[in-house]
C-alpha positions in Angstrom: -49.2 5.2 -104.0 -47.8 8.6 -104.5 -49.2 10.5 -107.7 -46.9 10.5 -110.8 -45.7 13.9 -112.2 -46.4 14.6 -115.7 -42.7 13.9 -117.1 -42.9 10.5 -115.4 -46.2 9.5 -116.7 -45.3 10.7 -120.3 -42.0 8.8 -120.0 -44.0 5.4 -118.9 -46.5 6.1 -121.8 -43.6 6.6 -124.3 -42.0 3.3 -123.1 -45.1 1.2 -123.2 -45.7 2.5 -126.7 -42.3 1.2 -127.7 -43.1 -2.1 -126.4 -46.4 -2.0 -128.2 -44.7 -1.3 -131.4 -42.4 -4.3 -131.0 -45.4 -6.5 -130.1 -47.0 -5.4 -133.2 -44.2 -6.5 -135.3 -44.0 -10.0 -133.6 -48.0 -10.1 -133.9 -47.6 -9.6 -137.8 -45.1 -12.4 -137.8 -47.6 -14.5 -136.0 -45.3 -14.7 -132.9 -48.3 -14.3 -130.6 -46.6 -15.5 -127.5 -43.7 -13.1 -128.1 -46.3 -10.3 -128.6 -48.1 -11.1 -125.4 -44.7 -10.8 -123.4 -44.3 -7.4 -124.8 -47.9 -6.3 -124.2 -47.4 -7.3 -120.6 -44.3 -5.3 -120.3 -46.3 -2.4 -121.7 -49.0 -3.0 -119.2 -46.3 -3.2 -116.4 -44.8 0.2 -117.5 -48.3 2.0 -118.0 -51.0 -0.1 -116.3 -53.8 2.0 -117.6 -52.9 2.2 -121.2 -55.9 1.3 -123.1 -54.2 0.3 -126.2 -52.0 -2.4 -124.2 -55.3 -3.5 -122.8 -57.1 -3.7 -126.1 -54.1 -5.1 -127.8 -53.7 -7.9 -125.2 -57.3 -8.9 -126.0 -56.6 -8.9 -129.7 -53.5 -11.3 -129.3 -55.3 -13.6 -127.0 -58.2 -13.9 -129.7 -55.6 -14.7 -132.4 -53.8 -17.4 -130.0 -57.3 -18.9 -129.5 -57.9 -18.9 -133.3 -54.6 -20.4 -134.1 -54.9 -23.1 -131.3 -58.5 -24.1 -132.5 -56.8 -25.2 -135.9 -53.8 -26.9 -134.3 -50.9 -24.7 -135.6 -48.0 -24.8 -133.1 -46.8 -21.7 -131.3 -43.5 -19.9 -132.6 -42.2 -19.2 -129.2 -42.9 -20.7 -125.9 -46.2 -20.0 -124.1 -46.4 -17.2 -121.9 -47.6 -17.9 -118.2 -51.0 -16.1 -117.3 -51.1 -12.9 -115.7 -51.4 -13.0 -111.9 -54.3 -10.5 -110.8 
């Protein structure tokens, strides 16, 4: 895979940041599945973004806690990431 130039890398980082900001709004509204979808978009845009990686863990933990007490999700579940 060819090396990305600085402008392309910055544009991807900016786009990933936008996805993460929207994910944070959904997370705060307890729409964890929606937040996961946006975090995944951020990770697809900028795969090495440490904030996206950490945020995905945070959302997954919140989903586990919610499911443990039996609260239904606000939006449909997100399929697992294929790795």
